MISE-549330 format. One record per residue (C-alpha): z, x, y; residue in three letters. Coordinates in Angstrom, 3 decimals. Layout:
@Z:Z&X:X&Y:Y&type:Ala
...
# end
This chain:
@Z:-87.067&X:8.498&Y:-71.086&type:Met
@Z:-83.658&X:6.997&Y:-70.359&type:Glu
@Z:-83.904&X:3.441&Y:-69.021&type:Thr
@Z:-81.104&X:3.155&Y:-66.487&type:Val
@Z:-80.423&X:2.105&Y:-62.902&type:Ile
@Z:-77.787&X:4.296&Y:-61.283&type:Leu
@Z:-76.000&X:2.613&Y:-58.392&type:Thr
@Z:-74.203&X:4.028&Y:-55.344&type:Asp
@Z:-75.402&X:7.654&Y:-55.457&type:Pro
@Z:-73.678&X:10.060&Y:-53.028&type:Pro
@Z:-75.458&X:10.511&Y:-49.717&type:Arg
@Z:-75.101&X:13.177&Y:-47.014&type:Pro
@Z:-73.615&X:12.411&Y:-43.616&type:Lys
@Z:-75.729&X:10.077&Y:-41.508&type:Leu
@Z:-75.724&X:12.443&Y:-38.527&type:Glu
@Z:-77.105&X:15.223&Y:-40.742&type:Thr
@Z:-79.978&X:13.050&Y:-41.935&type:Val
@Z:-80.748&X:11.890&Y:-38.398&type:Glu
@Z:-80.818&X:15.488&Y:-37.158&type:Ala
@Z:-83.557&X:16.341&Y:-39.672&type:Phe
@Z:-85.751&X:13.540&Y:-38.304&type:Ser
@Z:-86.538&X:15.633&Y:-35.205&type:Thr
@Z:-87.476&X:18.791&Y:-37.134&type:Ile
@Z:-90.917&X:19.517&Y:-38.555&type:Gly
@Z:-91.546&X:19.822&Y:-42.266&type:Val
@Z:-92.997&X:23.325&Y:-41.823&type:Ala
@Z:-89.843&X:24.480&Y:-40.035&type:Thr
@Z:-87.587&X:23.059&Y:-42.747&type:Val
@Z:-89.647&X:24.678&Y:-45.490&type:Gly
@Z:-89.515&X:28.053&Y:-43.766&type:Glu
@Z:-85.765&X:27.686&Y:-43.254&type:Ala
@Z:-85.386&X:27.167&Y:-47.019&type:Met
@Z:-87.348&X:30.307&Y:-47.828&type:Gly
@Z:-90.706&X:28.532&Y:-48.175&type:Arg
@Z:-89.453&X:26.089&Y:-50.793&type:Thr
@Z:-89.089&X:22.319&Y:-51.041&type:Gly
@Z:-92.747&X:21.466&Y:-50.359&type:Asp
@Z:-93.958&X:18.445&Y:-52.349&type:Leu
@Z:-97.581&X:19.574&Y:-52.324&type:Gly
@Z:-100.621&X:19.608&Y:-50.078&type:Ser
@Z:-102.228&X:16.556&Y:-51.706&type:Asp
@Z:-99.299&X:14.231&Y:-50.952&type:Leu
@Z:-100.650&X:12.895&Y:-47.675&type:Arg
@Z:-99.547&X:10.392&Y:-45.005&type:Pro
@Z:-101.533&X:7.171&Y:-44.626&type:Ile
@Z:-100.688&X:7.237&Y:-40.890&type:Gln
@Z:-100.596&X:9.872&Y:-38.168&type:Gln
@Z:-97.995&X:10.784&Y:-35.572&type:Gly
@Z:-94.960&X:9.735&Y:-37.608&type:Thr
@Z:-91.969&X:11.936&Y:-38.416&type:Arg
@Z:-89.037&X:10.640&Y:-40.469&type:Ile
@Z:-86.126&X:11.870&Y:-42.554&type:Ala
@Z:-84.080&X:9.860&Y:-45.024&type:Gly
@Z:-82.132&X:9.885&Y:-48.268&type:Thr
@Z:-83.945&X:9.544&Y:-51.579&type:Ala
@Z:-83.807&X:6.505&Y:-53.822&type:Val
@Z:-85.803&X:7.708&Y:-56.822&type:Thr
@Z:-87.937&X:5.710&Y:-59.246&type:Val
@Z:-89.386&X:6.886&Y:-62.570&type:Leu
@Z:-92.000&X:4.379&Y:-63.703&type:Ser
@Z:-94.544&X:4.102&Y:-66.463&type:Trp
@Z:-98.108&X:4.726&Y:-65.213&type:Pro
@Z:-99.704&X:1.517&Y:-63.994&type:Gly
@Z:-96.420&X:-0.396&Y:-64.108&type:Asp
@Z:-94.308&X:-1.111&Y:-61.002&type:Asn
@Z:-91.449&X:-3.055&Y:-62.603&type:Leu
@Z:-88.922&X:-0.380&Y:-61.665&type:Met
@Z:-89.976&X:-0.432&Y:-58.004&type:Ile
@Z:-88.857&X:-4.069&Y:-57.911&type:His
@Z:-85.547&X:-2.966&Y:-59.443&type:Ala
@Z:-85.166&X:-0.065&Y:-57.021&type:Ala
@Z:-85.478&X:-2.152&Y:-53.863&type:Ile
@Z:-82.047&X:-3.621&Y:-54.527&type:Glu
@Z:-80.617&X:-0.077&Y:-54.413&type:Gln
@Z:-82.228&X:0.767&Y:-51.062&type:Cys
@Z:-80.510&X:0.538&Y:-47.695&type:Gly
@Z:-80.834&X:1.680&Y:-44.091&type:Pro
@Z:-82.111&X:5.226&Y:-43.747&type:Gly
@Z:-83.265&X:5.566&Y:-47.345&type:Asp
@Z:-86.723&X:6.686&Y:-48.455&type:Ile
@Z:-88.131&X:5.242&Y:-51.678&type:Leu
@Z:-89.562&X:7.976&Y:-53.934&type:Val
@Z:-91.800&X:6.688&Y:-56.727&type:Val
@Z:-92.965&X:8.875&Y:-59.609&type:Thr
@Z:-94.608&X:8.086&Y:-62.950&type:Thr
@Z:-94.010&X:9.372&Y:-66.466&type:Arg
@Z:-97.506&X:10.913&Y:-66.459&type:Ser
@Z:-100.152&X:11.142&Y:-63.704&type:Pro
@Z:-101.341&X:7.793&Y:-62.357&type:Ser
@Z:-103.801&X:6.693&Y:-59.688&type:Gln
@Z:-102.864&X:3.009&Y:-59.816&type:His
@Z:-102.003&X:1.261&Y:-56.553&type:Gly
@Z:-98.282&X:1.125&Y:-57.328&type:Met
@Z:-97.163&X:0.158&Y:-53.811&type:Phe
@Z:-98.446&X:-2.131&Y:-51.073&type:Gly
@Z:-97.637&X:-4.483&Y:-48.220&type:Glu
@Z:-95.260&X:-6.826&Y:-50.048&type:Leu
@Z:-93.033&X:-3.995&Y:-51.251&type:Phe
@Z:-93.063&X:-2.530&Y:-47.744&type:Ala
@Z:-92.096&X:-5.868&Y:-46.231&type:Thr
@Z:-89.006&X:-6.083&Y:-48.424&type:Gly
@Z:-88.034&X:-2.467&Y:-47.762&type:Leu
@Z:-88.621&X:-2.799&Y:-44.034&type:His
@Z:-86.274&X:-5.788&Y:-43.997&type:Arg
@Z:-83.583&X:-3.594&Y:-45.612&type:Arg
@Z:-83.931&X:-0.830&Y:-43.014&type:Gly
@Z:-85.667&X:1.648&Y:-45.308&type:Val
@Z:-87.334&X:4.497&Y:-43.404&type:Ala
@Z:-90.449&X:4.893&Y:-45.563&type:Gly
@Z:-91.835&X:5.622&Y:-49.021&type:Ala
@Z:-93.248&X:8.546&Y:-50.990&type:Ile
@Z:-95.577&X:7.490&Y:-53.794&type:Ile
@Z:-96.582&X:10.142&Y:-56.325&type:Asp
@Z:-99.386&X:7.833&Y:-57.464&type:Ala
@Z:-101.573&X:5.317&Y:-55.633&type:Gly
@Z:-100.929&X:3.079&Y:-52.642&type:Val
@Z:-102.951&X:0.157&Y:-51.288&type:Arg
@Z:-102.887&X:-2.251&Y:-48.311&type:Asp
@Z:-102.910&X:0.808&Y:-46.074&type:Thr
@Z:-104.023&X:-1.030&Y:-42.942&type:Gln
@Z:-101.300&X:-3.627&Y:-43.425&type:Glu
@Z:-98.738&X:-0.865&Y:-43.932&type:Leu
@Z:-99.800&X:0.762&Y:-40.675&type:Arg
@Z:-99.692&X:-2.591&Y:-38.880&type:Asp
@Z:-96.172&X:-3.138&Y:-40.228&type:Leu
@Z:-95.152&X:0.319&Y:-39.025&type:Gly
@Z:-93.911&X:1.312&Y:-42.479&type:Phe
@Z:-94.770&X:4.981&Y:-43.119&type:Pro
@Z:-95.975&X:6.058&Y:-46.546&type:Val
@Z:-96.965&X:9.393&Y:-48.062&type:Trp
@Z:-99.054&X:9.042&Y:-51.231&type:Ala
@Z:-101.130&X:11.031&Y:-53.699&type:Arg
@Z:-103.951&X:8.459&Y:-53.929&type:His
@Z:-105.265&X:5.348&Y:-52.222&type:Ile
@Z:-106.422&X:2.875&Y:-54.853&type:Asn
@Z:-106.883&X:-0.896&Y:-54.980&type:Val
@Z:-106.248&X:-1.022&Y:-58.747&type:Met
@Z:-103.063&X:-3.007&Y:-59.353&type:Gly
@Z:-100.296&X:-2.747&Y:-61.923&type:Thr
@Z:-98.382&X:-4.707&Y:-64.554&type:Val
@Z:-94.613&X:-5.268&Y:-64.729&type:Lys
@Z:-93.747&X:-4.762&Y:-68.391&type:Asn
@Z:-92.297&X:-1.305&Y:-69.007&type:Thr
@Z:-88.737&X:-0.101&Y:-68.383&type:Pro
@Z:-88.013&X:3.069&Y:-66.464&type:Gly
@Z:-85.209&X:4.506&Y:-64.360&type:Ala
@Z:-83.812&X:4.391&Y:-60.826&type:Val
@Z:-81.798&X:7.088&Y:-59.030&type:Asn
@Z:-82.330&X:9.725&Y:-61.722&type:Val
@Z:-83.729&X:13.194&Y:-60.932&type:Pro
@Z:-87.531&X:13.228&Y:-60.655&type:Val
@Z:-90.046&X:16.044&Y:-60.174&type:Ile
@Z:-92.940&X:16.250&Y:-57.706&type:Ile
@Z:-94.985&X:19.452&Y:-57.453&type:Asn
@Z:-92.291&X:21.329&Y:-59.353&type:Gly
@Z:-89.585&X:20.242&Y:-56.894&type:Gln
@Z:-86.606&X:18.313&Y:-58.269&type:Val
@Z:-85.588&X:15.307&Y:-56.176&type:Ile
@Z:-82.271&X:13.642&Y:-56.930&type:Asp
@Z:-80.863&X:10.457&Y:-55.461&type:Ala
@Z:-79.261&X:11.231&Y:-52.102&type:Gly
@Z:-81.344&X:14.324&Y:-51.390&type:Asp
@Z:-82.942&X:14.405&Y:-47.938&type:Ile
@Z:-86.700&X:13.985&Y:-47.537&type:Leu
@Z:-88.306&X:15.276&Y:-44.336&type:Val
@Z:-91.793&X:13.870&Y:-43.708&type:Cys
@Z:-94.468&X:14.289&Y:-41.038&type:Asp
@Z:-98.223&X:14.756&Y:-40.663&type:Asp
@Z:-98.026&X:18.073&Y:-42.544&type:Asp
@Z:-96.488&X:16.581&Y:-45.693&type:Gly
@Z:-93.042&X:16.241&Y:-47.252&type:Val
@Z:-90.160&X:18.604&Y:-48.052&type:Ala
@Z:-87.004&X:17.896&Y:-50.026&type:Val
@Z:-83.624&X:19.259&Y:-48.945&type:Val
@Z:-81.022&X:19.159&Y:-51.735&type:Pro
@Z:-78.037&X:17.111&Y:-50.622&type:Arg
@Z:-75.504&X:19.881&Y:-51.224&type:Arg
@Z:-77.527&X:22.331&Y:-49.106&type:Gln
@Z:-78.187&X:19.941&Y:-46.220&type:Ala
@Z:-75.764&X:21.363&Y:-43.653&type:Asp
@Z:-76.819&X:24.958&Y:-44.315&type:Asp
@Z:-80.544&X:24.122&Y:-44.172&type:Val
@Z:-80.030&X:22.117&Y:-40.978&type:Leu
@Z:-78.301&X:25.055&Y:-39.268&type:Ala
@Z:-81.083&X:27.432&Y:-40.340&type:Lys
@Z:-83.761&X:24.954&Y:-39.214&type:Ser
@Z:-82.198&X:24.587&Y:-35.767&type:Ile
@Z:-81.940&X:28.367&Y:-35.431&type:Ala
@Z:-85.602&X:28.697&Y:-36.369&type:Arg
@Z:-86.574&X:26.071&Y:-33.780&type:Glu
@Z:-84.679&X:27.994&Y:-31.092&type:Glu
@Z:-86.404&X:31.227&Y:-32.097&type:Lys
@Z:-89.822&X:29.534&Y:-32.022&type:Glu
@Z:-89.070&X:28.067&Y:-28.581&type:Ala
@Z:-88.395&X:31.561&Y:-27.245&type:Ala
@Z:-91.596&X:32.863&Y:-28.833&type:Thr
@Z:-93.597&X:29.954&Y:-27.408&type:Arg
@Z:-92.291&X:30.756&Y:-23.927&type:Ala
@Z:-93.263&X:34.399&Y:-24.364&type:Ala
@Z:-96.779&X:33.462&Y:-25.458&type:Phe
@Z:-97.124&X:31.159&Y:-22.456&type:Leu
@Z:-96.313&X:34.181&Y:-20.283&type:Glu
@Z:-99.078&X:36.164&Y:-21.968&type:Gly
@Z:-97.247&X:38.245&Y:-24.554&type:Gln
@Z:-99.233&X:38.956&Y:-27.724&type:Leu
@Z:-97.962&X:38.370&Y:-31.234&type:Gly
@Z:-98.899&X:41.962&Y:-32.078&type:Leu
@Z:-96.296&X:43.164&Y:-29.621&type:Asp
@Z:-93.633&X:40.488&Y:-30.043&type:Arg
@Z:-93.592&X:40.889&Y:-33.813&type:Tyr
@Z:-94.007&X:44.690&Y:-33.698&type:Gly
@Z:-97.193&X:44.659&Y:-35.755&type:Met
@Z:-99.084&X:47.492&Y:-34.068&type:Arg
@Z:-97.326&X:50.153&Y:-36.197&type:Pro
@Z:-98.172&X:48.083&Y:-39.264&type:Val
@Z:-101.865&X:48.155&Y:-38.386&type:Leu
@Z:-101.654&X:51.910&Y:-37.879&type:Glu
@Z:-99.878&X:52.454&Y:-41.195&type:Glu
@Z:-102.573&X:50.416&Y:-42.947&type:Leu
@Z:-105.288&X:52.567&Y:-41.463&type:Gly
@Z:-106.680&X:49.995&Y:-39.038&type:Val
@Z:-108.317&X:51.757&Y:-36.082&type:Thr
@Z:-109.709&X:50.654&Y:-32.723&type:Tyr
@Z:-113.234&X:51.682&Y:-31.792&type:Arg
@Z:-115.339&X:50.583&Y:-28.848&type:Arg
@Z:-118.272&X:48.359&Y:-29.833&type:His
@Z:-121.526&X:50.370&Y:-29.720&type:Pro
@Z:-123.178&X:47.762&Y:-27.505&type:Glu
@Z:-120.225&X:47.318&Y:-25.147&type:Ala
@Z:-120.854&X:47.612&Y:-21.424&type:Glu
@Z:-119.807&X:50.981&Y:-19.956&type:Pro
@Z:-116.167&X:51.046&Y:-18.958&type:Ala
# end
């Protein structure tokens, strides 16, 4: 593992990042062809929070948070700290004191592909975190790692400056170079869903709106009156 801290990674336009903060993770994932999902077991420690921000990545040794201390210096307004470990770890890598420092720097939140602790204090601070585990077990600060290098979570590569979209459903990564295209597709999907929602509120069925009745027929699905139904 290369031990390096990369400074000043490229970031997408601020207005692009801010636009993603109003769009749901599910919508973004669908707009990217059902990709970018960081996994169903990376869960928020809070509810009712939706954020988007640019990744500052950390690759640490399991049970060692030295490189998180180093990464905080590289974080600024609108960033999201993304912490991974060289191999799986359940240690409480991140807690209230880290969040306090990041909050002071305007960081939007953190994604911890390991353990987090001080969850009540994090909620009280209003600092959103998505984590794989909650664990009180602490860490040491002895082993070098890397900051702002590409990392992998759930098979998804996250590079410094990529956009993370986070809400109650989970987290999705939008590669920086694809941000404008994914944003346009996400907005178009939201508009389409708004029209469908309005149709459903007026009583239209999904079977008809999506043209699925012929599909049922082609698959051999038939309608038959229940034998105990009341006479028509």
